LUMSETOR-32905 format. One record per residue (C-alpha): residue in three letters; residue number from 1; z, y, x. Coordinates in Angstrom, 2 decimals. Layout:
// residues N
(node 'ala'; NUM; (Z; Y; X))
...
//
This chain:
// residues 119
(node 'unk'; 1; (-10.89; 12.19; -0.64))
(node 'unk'; 2; (-10.12; 10.58; 2.72))
(node 'unk'; 3; (-12.68; 7.84; 2.06))
(node 'unk'; 4; (-15.39; 10.41; 1.32))
(node 'unk'; 5; (-14.61; 12.30; 4.53))
(node 'unk'; 6; (-14.66; 9.05; 6.52))
(node 'unk'; 7; (-17.98; 8.01; 4.95))
(node 'unk'; 8; (-19.50; 11.44; 5.67))
(node 'unk'; 9; (-18.31; 11.28; 9.28))
(node 'unk'; 10; (-19.82; 7.80; 9.68))
(node 'unk'; 11; (-23.14; 8.98; 8.24))
(node 'unk'; 12; (-23.21; 11.98; 10.57))
(node 'unk'; 13; (-22.74; 9.69; 13.58))
(node 'unk'; 14; (-25.63; 7.39; 12.64))
(node 'unk'; 15; (-29.08; 8.10; 14.03))
(node 'unk'; 16; (-31.42; 9.32; 11.28))
(node 'unk'; 17; (-33.80; 6.37; 11.68))
(node 'unk'; 18; (-30.99; 3.89; 10.85))
(node 'unk'; 19; (-30.26; 5.58; 7.54))
(node 'unk'; 20; (-33.66; 4.69; 6.12))
(node 'unk'; 21; (-33.98; 1.15; 7.50))
(node 'unk'; 22; (-35.03; -1.23; 4.74))
(node 'unk'; 23; (-36.06; 1.54; 2.33))
(node 'unk'; 24; (-39.69; 1.92; 1.26))
(node 'unk'; 25; (-41.59; 4.75; 2.93))
(node 'unk'; 26; (-42.41; 7.79; 0.80))
(node 'unk'; 27; (-46.10; 6.84; 0.79))
(node 'unk'; 28; (-45.29; 3.36; -0.56))
(node 'unk'; 29; (-44.32; 4.67; -4.01))
(node 'unk'; 30; (-46.11; 3.03; -6.92))
(node 'unk'; 31; (-47.92; 5.84; -8.72))
(node 'unk'; 32; (-48.90; 3.56; -11.63))
(node 'unk'; 33; (-45.28; 3.33; -12.74))
(node 'unk'; 34; (-45.49; -0.46; -12.92))
(node 'unk'; 35; (-43.21; -0.92; -9.91))
(node 'unk'; 36; (-43.46; -3.75; -7.44))
(node 'unk'; 37; (-41.19; -6.46; -8.81))
(node 'unk'; 38; (-42.19; -9.18; -6.34))
(node 'unk'; 39; (-38.83; -8.99; -4.60))
(node 'unk'; 40; (-36.96; -10.21; -7.71))
(node 'unk'; 41; (-39.31; -12.99; -8.80))
(node 'unk'; 42; (-37.45; -15.68; -6.81))
(node 'unk'; 43; (-33.98; -14.88; -8.19))
(node 'unk'; 44; (-32.64; -18.01; -9.96))
(node 'unk'; 45; (-31.51; -17.68; -13.58))
(node 'unk'; 46; (-29.31; -19.96; -15.68))
(node 'unk'; 47; (-31.01; -20.89; -18.96))
(node 'unk'; 48; (-28.87; -22.45; -21.68))
(node 'unk'; 49; (-29.97; -23.79; -25.07))
(node 'unk'; 50; (-27.18; -23.81; -27.63))
(node 'unk'; 51; (-27.37; -26.51; -30.28))
(node 'unk'; 52; (-24.31; -25.23; -32.12))
(node 'unk'; 53; (-20.60; -24.56; -31.80))
(node 'unk'; 54; (-17.33; -25.88; -33.07))
(node 'unk'; 55; (-13.62; -25.30; -32.63))
(node 'unk'; 56; (-11.11; -28.06; -32.20))
(node 'unk'; 57; (-7.45; -28.47; -31.35))
(node 'unk'; 58; (-6.45; -30.02; -28.04))
(node 'unk'; 59; (-4.94; -33.06; -29.77))
(node 'unk'; 60; (-8.26; -33.70; -31.57))
(node 'unk'; 61; (-10.19; -33.28; -28.32))
(node 'unk'; 62; (-7.93; -35.80; -26.58))
(node 'unk'; 63; (-8.60; -38.35; -29.33))
(node 'unk'; 64; (-12.37; -38.27; -28.82))
(node 'unk'; 65; (-13.84; -41.42; -27.38))
(node 'unk'; 66; (-17.21; -42.93; -26.67))
(node 'unk'; 67; (-19.30; -42.91; -29.84))
(node 'unk'; 68; (-17.33; -40.07; -31.46))
(node 'unk'; 69; (-19.41; -37.50; -33.31))
(node 'unk'; 70; (-18.61; -33.80; -32.93))
(node 'unk'; 71; (-19.87; -31.80; -35.91))
(node 'unk'; 72; (-21.49; -28.48; -35.03))
(node 'unk'; 73; (-21.90; -25.31; -37.08))
(node 'unk'; 74; (-25.71; -25.30; -37.12))
(node 'unk'; 75; (-27.74; -27.25; -39.63))
(node 'unk'; 76; (-30.41; -29.72; -38.54))
(node 'unk'; 77; (-33.72; -27.88; -38.22))
(node 'unk'; 78; (-32.14; -24.47; -37.62))
(node 'unk'; 79; (-33.47; -22.57; -34.61))
(node 'unk'; 80; (-31.63; -23.10; -31.33))
(node 'unk'; 81; (-30.49; -20.08; -29.35))
(node 'unk'; 82; (-31.73; -19.67; -25.77))
(node 'unk'; 83; (-29.52; -17.70; -23.40))
(node 'unk'; 84; (-30.50; -16.37; -19.96))
(node 'unk'; 85; (-27.46; -15.76; -17.77))
(node 'unk'; 86; (-25.28; -15.77; -20.88))
(node 'unk'; 87; (-27.35; -13.20; -22.81))
(node 'unk'; 88; (-29.36; -14.11; -25.92))
(node 'unk'; 89; (-33.04; -14.13; -25.00))
(node 'unk'; 90; (-34.82; -16.10; -27.71))
(node 'unk'; 91; (-34.63; -18.66; -30.49))
(node 'unk'; 92; (-36.67; -21.82; -30.69))
(node 'unk'; 93; (-37.10; -25.35; -31.94))
(node 'unk'; 94; (-36.46; -28.61; -30.15))
(node 'unk'; 95; (-39.55; -30.54; -29.04))
(node 'unk'; 96; (-40.14; -33.66; -26.96))
(node 'unk'; 97; (-42.42; -33.36; -23.92))
(node 'unk'; 98; (-43.10; -36.44; -21.79))
(node 'unk'; 99; (-39.99; -38.14; -23.20))
(node 'unk'; 100; (-37.81; -35.14; -22.30))
(node 'unk'; 101; (-36.34; -32.49; -24.56))
(node 'unk'; 102; (-37.86; -29.02; -24.53))
(node 'unk'; 103; (-37.66; -25.87; -26.61))
(node 'unk'; 104; (-40.62; -24.11; -28.22))
(node 'unk'; 105; (-39.86; -20.39; -28.39))
(node 'unk'; 106; (-40.31; -19.09; -31.92))
(node 'unk'; 107; (-38.66; -15.66; -31.64))
(node 'unk'; 108; (-38.01; -13.58; -28.53))
(node 'unk'; 109; (-35.33; -10.89; -28.68))
(node 'unk'; 110; (-36.83; -7.40; -28.41))
(node 'unk'; 111; (-36.48; -5.55; -25.10))
(node 'unk'; 112; (-34.32; -2.94; -26.85))
(node 'unk'; 113; (-31.89; -5.60; -28.08))
(node 'unk'; 114; (-31.79; -7.22; -24.63))
(node 'unk'; 115; (-30.95; -3.90; -22.97))
(node 'unk'; 116; (-28.29; -3.22; -25.61))
(node 'unk'; 117; (-26.65; -6.59; -24.87))
(node 'unk'; 118; (-26.30; -5.63; -21.19))
(node 'unk'; 119; (-23.99; -2.73; -22.04))
//
């Protein structure tokens, strides 16, 4: 309760023009409903392609050396999973482009599933 009273008192002491600084003007609203997303287009995202998974005990991990092979759960030829900021976004297949690995997207998770994964 005290925090709310303090916040209200601070807001009352601010000039009205300062309270709307940085907010779009009422006439700037996008009537198409598309929204202006330009301000988020430069946000960096981490994209991870998962080849497979495995579990191992610490003693087995410590015994790994150069040339050791770690067996993964996925079979060769199975689609890889592509994560954006840790959330499943798509599945795809490994390709080689200019001597570098790439991923061709074969299935993109539906927007409904992506929103559900955020909760």
